[in-house]
N, C-alpha and C positions, 0 to 999 in steps of 0.2 A: 504494500499500500504506500502511496506517495505521501509525503508530509502533508500536502494540501488536502488529500483525501482523509488523512488521519485527522486533521483539524476540523474538517467538515463533520466527520463522524462524531468527534468529541463535542462540537458545538450543538449537534442535533441531540446528543444524549443529555447535555446539560439543560436543554429546554424542552425535554419531554420525549426525546428519542426519535429516531427515524422510523419509518414503517418497519424496517428490518429489525429494530432494536425494541419495538413495542409488541407486546402480544395482541391478539385479536380483541381482548377485553379492555384495551386502552390503558395498559400500565403506563405510568409517567415516571421518568428518571431524572435525577439530579446527580452530577458528578463533581466531587471535590478532590483536589490533589493537594498533598501536604508532604511534610518531611518528618522522618523519625528523629529522635533526639536521644542523647546519651543517658538522660534521666528517665526515659520511659521504663516503668515497672509494671504497669497494667495490673494492679493489685485491688482495685476498688471493686466491691461486690455488688454495687447497685447502679453504677453509671459507667459510660465510656464516652469519651470526648475527642473531637478534633478542634483545634483552635487556630485562629489566625495570628496569635501571639507568636513572636520570634524567639521565645525562651520558654524554658520548663524548669521549675524547681523540683527537687525530690519529693516535695509535698503533693505534687500533682499526679497522684497515683491512679487517677482516672483517665488521664490524658494519653492518647496513643500517638498523636502527631501534632506538630506545630506548623506555622507559616502556610495555613490553608489558603488556597487561592480564591475561594469563595466562602460566603457566610450565608446563614439562613435568609437574611434580607435580600440576597441576590436571586433567590429562586423564583421560577416562573409561577405566576398566579394560578394557572390551571394545576400545577403540581400541589401548591399550597391549599387550594379549595379541596382537592381530592383527599388530602390528608385530614381535613377537618370533619371526620366522621368516625364514630366508634367502630363502624363496620370495615373501615379501611385496613388493609394489611399493608405494613411498611417493612420492607426488608433492607437491612444495611449490610452491604458486602465490603469487607475491608481486604485490601490486597497490598503486599509489600514483600520484596525479597522472594518472589516466587511462591509465596504462601497466601492462602485465602481463608477468611473466617466470616461466617454469615450469622447475623442476629435478626430475628424476626420479632416484630411487635405490632402495634396498632396505632391508628390515628386517634385524635380527640378534638372535639369542637373548639376547645380553647387554644389550640396550637396557633401561635401568631406568626412565627418565622420572621420576626422583626429584629432579632439580634444581629449585631454587626461585628461579632467576635468569635462565637463558639457554636458548635453542633453538639448537643448532648443527647445520648441515648439512655433512656431510664427504664429500669425494671418495674418501678412504681407507677403510679397514675399521677404523680406530681407534674404540673405544667407551669413553665415560665417561658420567657421569650427565647431561651436557648434551646428548649426541648424540641427534638425533631421526630420523636416517637416514644410512646409509653408502653408499658406491659411487656417489655423486651424479654426474650427468653434467655438472655445472658448479658453480662457486663464485662468490663475490662478484665477482671479476674479469670473470666471464662475463655478469653481469647487464646488460641493456639500459641503455646510457648515459643515455637519456632518463629512464628510471626512476631511475637513480641521481641525476641532476640534481634530479628532483622531491623525492627523499628529502633531499638536501643543502639544498634550499629549505625543508624542514620539513613536507612533505606527510604526511598520515595514511596509514599503511601497514596492509595486511592480509596476514597470512600464513595460508594455507589448507593444512593437511596433510591428505591423503587417503590412506588405505591400502587397497589391494586385496590381500586375503590369498590370492588365486588359489585 
């Protein structure tokens, strides 16, 4: 694939996906790219996070990647609307260093996607402006340890959020 074709595919995926990337039931997709960091430990048991901050302290045990190129406020309105339903299924796929981990949760009517800094996946039903899905079936502590090691070594990371509005 040429760089131009890859850029077009990436652009389509970040705004709902091309026809090839979306299922017939109109799944919508947002893609975020970020960087691992030496302080990634992924030990938090109820959340995981990607942040646009360019630093990570050892206390940030839920953060998997920094320097995210997009934030929730950047997401397409059709994606946001689809996530604002208890019936929506949202899948977060994290890739880095040749490893992949998937977390599935659901939408919520109070999701605002207004945050200009962080994406937070939550196992609980708590919602704030950083929350991108609730009721997740896993958190940072559940992420594949080989993926965590790749992130701690500074690997480039991708967070792909897909919503099925059922």
